[in-house]
C-alpha positions in Angstrom: -43.6 -89.5 -11.8 -42.7 -88.7 -15.4 -44.9 -85.6 -15.2 -43.2 -84.4 -12.0 -39.7 -84.7 -13.6 -40.7 -82.9 -16.8 -42.1 -80.0 -14.7 -39.0 -79.9 -12.6 -36.8 -79.9 -15.6 -38.8 -77.1 -17.2 -38.6 -75.1 -14.0 -34.8 -75.5 -13.8 -34.4 -74.5 -17.5 -36.5 -71.4 -16.9 -34.5 -70.5 -13.9 -31.1 -71.0 -15.7 -32.2 -69.0 -18.7 -33.6 -66.2 -16.5 -30.4 -66.0 -14.5 -28.1 -66.0 -17.4 -30.1 -63.5 -19.4 -30.5 -61.1 -16.5 -27.0 -61.3 -15.2 -25.0 -58.0 -15.3 -23.4 -57.0 -18.6 -19.8 -58.3 -19.1 -18.5 -55.0 -20.3 -16.1 -52.9 -18.3 -18.1 -49.7 -18.6 -19.0 -48.1 -15.3 -22.2 -46.4 -16.3 -20.7 -42.9 -15.8 -20.9 -41.5 -19.3 -18.1 -39.0 -18.9 -15.6 -41.5 -17.5 -16.6 -44.2 -20.0 -16.2 -41.8 -22.9 -12.7 -40.8 -21.8 -11.8 -44.5 -21.3 -13.0 -45.4 -24.8 -11.1 -42.5 -26.3 -7.9 -43.7 -24.6 -8.4 -47.3 -25.8 -9.0 -46.1 -29.4 -6.0 -43.8 -29.3 -3.8 -46.7 -28.2 -5.2 -48.9 -31.0 -4.5 -46.2 -33.6 -1.0 -45.5 -32.3 0.2 -49.1 -32.7 2.6 -49.5 -35.6 1.3 -51.5 -38.6 3.7 -54.4 -38.0 2.9 -54.8 -34.3 2.5 -58.4 -33.3 -0.7 -57.8 -31.2 -2.3 -55.4 -33.6 -5.2 -57.8 -34.5 -5.9 -58.4 -30.8 -5.9 -54.7 -30.0 -8.2 -53.9 -33.0 -10.5 -56.7 -31.8 -10.6 -55.2 -28.3 -11.3 -51.7 -29.8 -14.2 -53.1 -31.8 -15.5 -54.8 -28.6 -15.3 -51.5 -26.7 -17.0 -49.6 -29.5 -19.9 -52.1 -29.4 -20.1 -52.0 -25.6 -20.2 -48.2 -25.6 -22.9 -48.1 -28.3 -25.0 -50.7 -26.6 -24.9 -48.9 -23.3 -25.5 -45.3 -24.3 -27.3 -45.4 -27.7 -30.7 -45.5 -26.2 -29.9 -43.4 -23.1 -31.9 -40.2 -23.7 -29.9 -38.3 -21.0 -26.7 -38.5 -23.1 -28.0 -39.0 -26.7 -28.6 -35.3 -27.2 -25.1 -34.2 -25.9 -22.7 -32.8 -28.5 -20.0 -35.0 -27.0 -22.1 -38.1 -27.7 -22.9 -37.2 -31.3 -19.2 -36.5 -32.0 -18.2 -39.7 -30.2 -20.7 -41.7 -32.3 -19.3 -40.2 -35.5 -15.8 -41.2 -34.5 -16.8 -44.7 -33.4 -18.8 -45.3 -36.6 -15.9 -44.2 -38.8 -13.4 -46.4 -37.0 -15.8 -49.4 -36.8 -16.6 -49.0 -40.5 -12.9 -49.1 -41.4 -12.3 -52.2 -39.2 -15.3 -53.9 -40.8 -14.6 -53.0 -44.4 -10.8 -53.2 -44.4 -9.8 -55.5 -41.5 -6.3 -56.2 -43.0 -5.4 -52.7 -44.0 -3.9 -50.0 -41.8 -6.0 -47.0 -40.8 -5.3 -44.2 -43.3 -3.5 -41.2 -41.9 -6.3 -39.0 -43.0 -8.8 -41.0 -40.9 -6.4 -41.0 -38.0 -6.1 -37.2 -38.1 -9.9 -36.8 -38.3 -10.4 -39.2 -35.4 -7.9 -37.4 -33.3 -9.6 -34.1 -34.0 -13.0 -35.6 -33.0 -11.5 -37.1 -29.9 -10.3 -33.7 -28.9 -13.7 -32.2 -29.5 -15.3 -35.0 -27.3 -12.8 -34.2 -24.5 -13.5 -30.5 -24.8 -17.3 -31.0 -24.8 -17.0 -33.3 -21.8 -15.1 -30.7 -19.9 -17.9 -28.2 -20.7 -20.5 -30.8 -19.6 -22.0 -31.0 -23.1 
């Protein structure tokens, strides 16, 4: 009887681990690269536009970091988009902002970085309109 219960427990554990590991990703990305890129650009623009003394600035920055990670996880190894100019420009912008958030979490984003990110976001949007 003991052997039966141990096998049943092992089977249940395997089933639970398989189901939780194979469940859909919890991100809000749709899988449409163009739509997801534009959504990420909007989220990051909103995070950069917040004043430095905003009460929810830390939460918005945390959400921006989460979106950056979700975008990178979904599209980094996707060979159909990894060669696009919009993707490489987007990754440059995401890496710059994520690097600032990691290195200087309590400091505001410098104006020079904001200007560069805005320029890169415009390049991404133009490349997406071209289909590149």
